[in-house]
N, C-alpha and C positions, 0 to 999 in steps of 0.2 A: 777748748770748746768740742769738738770733734769726739774726742775719745769720752766724754761723758756722753755724750749720744749715742756713743757705740756702748757703752756700760747699761745704759737705760732699757738700748731695745736687746740686749742682749740680757738681762733680766727680766724682760717683758716677754720675750721668746719662752723662757725659761719658766716662768710663772704659768704660761697658759700650757706649754707641755705639761706641766707638774698637773695640772689641772684635768686635761684629758687623756692620762695615761689609765690604761687600763690594768689594774692589777692584777698580778699574776698568782692565779689561784691553785690552790693544793691540788695534787693528783685526786681525781675519783675515786672511791673503794671500789673492790672489785665486787662485780656485781655476785648476788649468792646464788647459787642453783638454783633456788625456789623464784629468781628473778628471769633467769636465763628460761627455765624449764616453761613460766608463761607464755613465753613470746616464743618458741619452738612446740607450743602444744598449737598453736595456730598455725602451723607450717606443716607439710607433710615433705615423708623422706624423698628425696629424688629416686631415689632406687628403686625401695619398694614400693608397692601400691597400696593406697588408703592405708597407712601407719602414720601417724602422728608425730615425728620431729624428737618430741620427747621421750618416747618410748621406743623408737626406733635404735638396733644396736648395732649397726653399720658402721665402717670408716668415714663414710661421706655424712654422715650422721653427725658422728661427734665433731669433725672439722666443723661443721654447721654452726653446732652447739658452742665453738670454742671461738668462732666468726662473731656469735652474737652476742656473748660475753665482751668481746671487745668493741663490736657498735654501742654496745649498755654503757661498758665505761668511759668512752668517748660522748656517751651524751645524746645519742640517739633515741626517738621515741619508737616509739612501738610499729606507729603505723612507716615511719621511715623505713624500719628494718622489714617487715613486710612489703613494700612499694620495692626495696632494692632487691628483694630476692624474686618477686614478681619479674622485675626489669630481668635478674641473670636470668632464671631458668624456665619463667613463664606462668601464668597464672593459675595453672594445674597443683602448683608447690601451696598455694592457700587452702586451707580449709574453710575461708569465709569467702566466695568470691564476691566483689567487689559490687555486683548489683543485688547481690541481696545483702550487702552492706550497705549500700544505699539505700534498699527496702526497708532494712530493719532500722535504719535513722529517720525514714520519712512515717512509719508504722504511727507511734504516740500522735502524729496529726491528724492521719487520716483517722483513727480511733474518735478524736478528740471532735474532728468535724462529722462524726457519725452521733455523736453524742447531741451534741447540737442540734441537727438535721431533726433529730428523734425528738428532741424536746421541743421545736417549731415543727413538727407534724403533730405531736398531741396538742398542741396549743391553738394549733390552726382548728383541728377537728372540733377541741371542744370551746372553739371561741361564740358559736351560738349560746352554749348553754350557759355560758361565762355572760355573757351580755345580757339573757333574759332574767340571771340572778342581782346582776348590778347595774342593768340600764332600768329605768322605769319608763313602759311605754306609757301614752296617753289612753283614756277609756276611749273602747271603741264605741262610733256609733248604734243603737239601733236600728235593727231590719226595717223596712219601709211596711207600715201596712197594706194586707191583702187587698186588691181593687173591690170596689165593692159591685154588686151586681144588680140589675133590676131587678125588683121583686117580680114584677108584670112579666119580664121577659124568663124568670125560673120557674113562674106555672106554668106558662105553655110548654117550656121544656119538661116540665114533671107530666104533664096530661099527654103529650105526645110520646112518652116512655109508656106510661099507663097502657095506652091504644095499644100499642105493640107488642106489649106481651098477654 
């Protein structure tokens, strides 16, 4: 009985292991020069000033491009490679500094908010005109009649004015 329980436990462990086993994938194809240069274009040469890594002909840049090729073959993303080189050599090697990269990601949201604010301002400015077109106002009451003047008083004032002239 004990050996049957062990066999069942062994089979159950084997089945669970088989289900959770990760398949071994074939090696990634070697990245092309265009893929390497696309990443290298975002980095500057550590030796020469203001020369992108993809066009620099120094030995250091050739080694960096080989390292980029290895990282891409290992499945690293462009951002991860940029972060790696920035950690190794400082942010001066980045063609686009992190602050500018963050602003570039924020820019579409700012543009959208500006457009919404502009539409809101135009609507707020024209709302009185729109209200008068679409909302009926009750007829206004006529102004009160002018006060009546006593005829006798008017005659006296006219007499007084004639005498003074």
